[in-house]
Every structure is written in C-alpha cells, then in structure tokens.
N, C-alpha and C positions, 0 to 999 in steps of 0.2 A: 339284226339287233346287236349281236356280238361284235361285229365290225365297228358299229357306231361307238360302243363302249371303249374299245381298244383305241380307236382313232381319237376319241375325246380325251382319253388319258394321255396319249401322246401329245395332243395339242396343249393340254394343261401343263405338262412337263416342259414343253418349249416356252410357253408363256412365263412360267415361274423362273426358268433359267435366264430369260431375257430380263426379268424383273431384278434379278441379282445384279446384273451389269448396270442397269439404270440407277439402282439404289446406291451402288458403290461409286458410281460416277458423280452422283449428286451430293455426296457426303462432304463436309467441310474438312478436307484433307490437310489444309494448311495449319490446322491446329494440332495435328498428330506429331508424334515423335518420329525421328528418322526411320526407326525400325518398323513402325506401323505404316509409314508411307511406302516402304519397300514391299510390305505385305499387301497393301492396297493395289500397288502396281501389278503384282502377281495375280491378285484376284481379278482385276480388270482384264488382264491378258487371258486368263483361263476362262472367264465368263463371256468373252467377246463372241465366241461361236456358241449358239444355244444348244443345249442337250436335247435329245429326242429319241423316240422309239422308231425302229426301222423294221420292216418286214423283209426277211431274207437278206438283211444288211444292204438293201438297195432302195426300197421304197419307204419314204418317211410316212409315219402314221400320223395324220393330222386331219383336220376338218376338210381341208382341200382335197385330200386323198379320198376321204369318204364321199364327198360330193362327186368326184370324178368316177368312182366305182359305181355309185348309185345311178349316175347318168348312163354309164355304159350298160349297166344291167337293164335299164328301161329300154335302151336302143336295141339290145339283143332280144328282149322279150317281144318288142314290136316287130322286129324282123322275123322271128320264129312264128308269130301269129300270122303275118302276111304269107309266109311260106306255107303254113298249114292251110290257109285259105285257098291257095292255088295248087295245092298238092294233088288233088284228084286229076287235074289236067296233066300234071307232070307224070303221074304214074302211068297214065295211058300212053303217053308219048315215049317215056324213057324207062318205064318199069323200075323206078327208083324207090327206095325206102325212105320215108320222110320222118320228120320230127314235129311234134305238136306240143304247144304249151297248154297245160291244164289250168283249171280254175285256181289251184293253189300256187301257181307259178312254177310248178315242177315240169320237167320235160318227160314226155312219154313217146315211145316209138309206136308208129302205126304202120 
C-alpha cells in the first residue's frame, strides 16, 4: 500500500510538470514583451524534461514502476508456492531447507 502511494505521488509530479510545459507552449507568446518572451523560452527549456521522484536515484517512481513491482511480486509468490508444493520430494533427495509462502503472503522457513 505504501509503494502505491509513493508511486502515485511520483506519477502526479511527472504529470503536473509536463502540464507546465504544455501550458507554457500553448500561451499566446507573440503578445508578450521581449523580456517575457525570453523568460518563456527559459521556462520551456527547463520544463522540457519532466520532474519526478526516484528510488535510490535510479528507479523512477510511477504507476508503471508500481505495476512492474506488483507483477514481479505475484510471480515470486507463485514460484515460492510451487517450490513449497514440491519441497517434500526435494528434502528426501537433497536434504535441503525450503521456503514456504504463508496465507498472509509472508515467507516462512520449513
């Protein structure tokens, strides 16, 4: 739930910063004074790249990131469930210690 809130906030920040560029681009610049025209050019230049939140200064926090993480989490949970189902046979053959997914989605050692 926390990841969704942070990713949603990052997406809103990206959307709003793109909105600044589009609004500045659509303004009737030809009616402005030369000073305002130069400030508009600076605004367009600065807002060309959207702002956003990043995790670890590497991964952008957006709805796409949230979807990718959620999909990966489901795949890992399915893999661990399958591993837990075949674990008794593995224990007999290799005497390994396994991992099982509980009802709450937590991981428990068996």
